[in-house]
N, C-alpha and C positions, 0 to 999 in steps of 0.2 A: 055203283048199284049192282045188285045181284042179277044174274040172268034168269030166264024163265024157270029154270030148275032150282033156283035158290043159291046157285054157286056164285061166289064173289068174283068180281072181275080180277084178272091177272095182268101183270106186266112181265114182259120177257125182254131182258137186256143183253145185248151182245157185247163182246169185248175182244181185245187183241191179246191172246195168250202169250204171244212172243214178247209182249211188252209188260208182262206180269198180270194180265187180266185173268179173271176166274173162269172164263168160258161163257156159258149162258147162265144168267141169274134170273130166278123167278121171284116175283113179289106180289103181294096183295095190294090192290088199289082201294084205299079207304074211301067209301062213298061220299062222305060229306065234304072232304077237302081235296081229294085226288092224291093224297100222300101215299108213298110207297112203303110197304113193310116187307123187307127181304124174307124169303122162305128157304130156297135151296140154290145150290150151285152145281152145274153139270159141266165137267171138264173132260169131254171125250172127243172133241173136234178141234183141231188147231184153228185159231183165229176166226171164230164165228162172228164176223164183223157186221153182217147184215142178216135180219130175220124177217119172216113173213108168216102170217097165220092163214090157214085155209078158211074159206068162208064159213064153214060150220064150227070153226074154233077147235076142232079135234086134232089137228095136225099142225106142227110148227116146222117151218123149213129154214135152214141156215146155210149160208155159203161158208166155205173154208177159203179165206183169202190168202192163199199160198201160191207159190210158183206153179205147182201142179194143178191146183184148182179143183174143188169138189163141192157137192151140195149134199145135205143130209136131211132126212125127215125124222121127226120126233112125235110120239104120241103124247098128248097133253091132257089125259083124262084125270090126272091128279096133280099134286104140287111139284112132282119131279118128272119132267119130260123123259120119256124112254125112247132110246134110239130105235127106229123102225127099219131095221136092215142096215147094211153097210153104206157108208157114204159113196156117192157115185161121182167119178171124174166127169168134168163138164167139157173136156176137150178144149180148154182155154186156160190162160194164166191169170192169176190174181182177180178172181171174181169179187166185185165190190157191191153188187146189188142183185136182188132177185124179185120176181113177181110171178103171179099165177095167171095162166091164160089157156082156156080151152083144153083142159086135161093135161097141161104141161107146167113144169116149173121153168121159167126163163131166167137166165143169169147174164149179167153184163160183165164181161171179162176185161178188166182194165189193161192188164199186162199185154194181152195178145190182141186187143182191139177187136173183140168179137162178141156175138150174142149166141147163147146156146139154148136149146129146147130139150128138156129132159121129161120123158113121159111119166105120168102119175097113174097108179092103179086106182081102182074104185075105192079101196080102203085108205087111200091117201099116201101109201108108200111109193117109193120110186121104183119104176119098172126096169131101169137099166141105163145103158149108155145113151147119150144124146141122140135124138132122132134127127137133129139138124144143128149145124153150126154155121152162122152167117158171119163172114169175116169182113170187117170194115176196111176201107182203103182211104188214103188221103193224109194230109198233114196241115200244119198251121204255121204262122209266122213266129211263134214263141220258140226260140232256138232250143231251150232245155225241155219244155213240157209238151211240145207239139211236133216232134220229129216223125211221129206216126200216129195211127188211130189209138184212142183210149176210151173204149165204151165205159161209161160210168153209171148209167141207170137204164133199166128197161121195165116197162109196165104196159098194161092194157089201157086203151083209151076208155072214156066213160061209156061209150056205146057198146063196148065189148067186141068190136069188129077188127080192131087194128092193134098191132104191137108197135110201141113207140120206144125208140132207144136214143139216148143222148150221148154224144161223143165229144169229150173234151179236146182230144187231139186234132179233130178235123173241123172244129167249129160248126157242127151241124147236128141236126136231128133227123133220124131215119124213121120212116113209116113202113111197116112190113105186114105181110100176111103170114098165116101159119096154115099150111096145106093139110090135106087129109092124112098124109103120112108123117106129119110132124116136121115138115121141112119149112124153114123160114125163107121168104122171098121178099126182096126189096120192092116196095111200091114206088116210093119217091124219097128224095133226100132234100131237106131244106137247109140252106146255108144261112148262118148267122154272121154277125160282124167278125171279121178276121181278128184273131187274137183274144176274143172274149172268153174262150174256154168254157163252154157250157158244161154244167155238172149234173144238175137235177131239174126235173120239170114237174109242175103240179097243175092239175086242171081245175078250172072254176067249176063249182057244183052245177052251174047252169049248162055246162058242156060246150059253150061256145068260145071259150078262151083258154089259153094255156100260158103259164108263167115259167120261163126258163131262167134259172139262177145260174149266173156265170161265175166261175171260180177265178179266172185270171184277171178279170176286172170286176170290182164289186158292184155289179148291176143285175137287174132283172129285165129280161126281154119279154114284153107282152106280145102274144101272138093270137090271131084269130084261128079257131079250130073248126074245120068243116068235116064232121064225122061221115057225111054221106060220101065224100070223095077221098077222105083220108088226107086232107090238105092242111098244112100248117103255114100260116102267113105272118111273118114278123111285122109288128106295127110300131111300137115305141120301145125305148130303153130308159130305165130309171135307176139312178144310183141308190144304194142301200145304206150309205153312210152320210152323216150330216156334213162332215169335213173330210178333206183328203186324208187317207190313212197315214198315221205317224210312222208305221213300219210295214211289215208284211201283213196283208189282209186277204184272207182266202175264204169267201163265202162257201158254205157247206150244205146246210139244210134249208128246206122251204116247205111251208104249209099254208093252206088256205082255210079261212074260217067256214064252217058249215053253211052260214047264211050268205057267203060270198062277198062280204063287205070288206074283209081285211086279208092281207097276205103278210106272213111273218117269215123272216129269214134269219139265219145265224151266220156270223162271220168270225172265223178263227183269226187270231192275232189281235184284232180289235176287241174280241171276246164280247160281242154284243148280239142282242136280238133286235132286229129292225121291224118296225110296224109300218106297213104301207096301206093306205086306203085305196080301195078300188073305185075308179072314176071312169066308167065306160070302157073305152079302149086304152086307158092309161092307168098308171099307178101314181100315188102321191106319198112321198115319205113323210110320216107323221112324227116319229121319234125313234130313238134307240135307247135300250136299257141294258144293263149288265146281264150277261148270261149266267152269272152266279158261280163261274169257275173259269177254267182256262182251256182254250182250244175246243169250242163246241163243234162236235163232228156231225151231229144229227139233231133234228127238231121234229117232234111229233105232237099233234093236237088230238085231244080226246075229251069230249064233253066239257068244253070250256077250260081245259087245263092244257098248258104247254109243258112238254117234257124235253129237257135238253141233256144229251149225253156229252159231258165235258171230258174229252179224252185225256188231256195231259194233267189236269188236276185230279182225275180219277173219281168222278162223282156224277150222279144224275140229279138234276135240279128240276123242281116243278114250279109252275107259275099259274096263278088264277088270272084269267083274262077278263077285263072289264068289257062287257058286251056292247057298251055304248061307244067307247073310245078305242077298243082293241088293245089297250095298254096292258102288259103283263105285270103282275105283282108277285114277287117271290114268296113261295109258301114254305119250302124246305128242301132238303137234299139227303141222299144216302150215298155212302162211299161205294164205288165200283171201279176198281183199277182199270185203266185203259178202256173206259166205256166207249162204245161206238154207235149204238142205236138202241131205241126203245120201241117196242110194239105192245099195244094194249088190246086185250081181248077178253 
């Protein structure tokens, strides 16, 4: 649908330029079907693997998932985002995710196992160097993937009081505060099952639960979330595959339906979307369906449509969700080499 000013909704697609990706692709979202119609490509930032839109929709932020690590801001007043100043180093290596919190862009830096806070000006542009970098510590039992910390996701909680970061290397989720000077401070760290390898977390729209998708074991950990105390409490763990994986299986993306009835996950290797029904403090696996490509890296829900960025097959596929069963039905796809994420705004 169009926004209040009559402007059509847009999709912004990130990709890995080092693997042949076009950078950032913009597309129109067709109102009736959720289909994507490509518009422009912007190749000015290496490996813009994850994107986020400002609440007003006027600024797009992108990480540069490189050893040096950077974040950039773009104006999105027309079909071609325009870089708003130079990219800013984040003080960490390999940023894989970013979010917005209290006048800052936060990045999860996988390579260095840290979270950075970069100040944002009132016009949405980046003010300069990070005001704070919080370095994680710890490790896990997986000898190859957990020799040290690997921050994989960072976001605000639904109450807007806390910064929540998920670390694959330490099997834990950290809850932090952001001080007046933009310094991140650890409030508490919640341990998950050793070797689970948590990757991404999604909150229930009611605000009382959080679902942590684990990468090193194909499961979701259901947690109770206490926003007053900033307390995350693990409750149950549910598998996202019907049978044991035939080979490598690495869960990647997670989304929760706006009505809170379903959770969807994507798993690379098995190349499926899993549908899980919410049942109080637990989840129940309903079904799995093909992701429509190979190596689904990210999963996004928007107005009853699921969008999947299939990295290795080089496409973005969309699915219309049955509101009664939560089951996705494939609608179509567009080619995007080395696709890594989709943001709708």
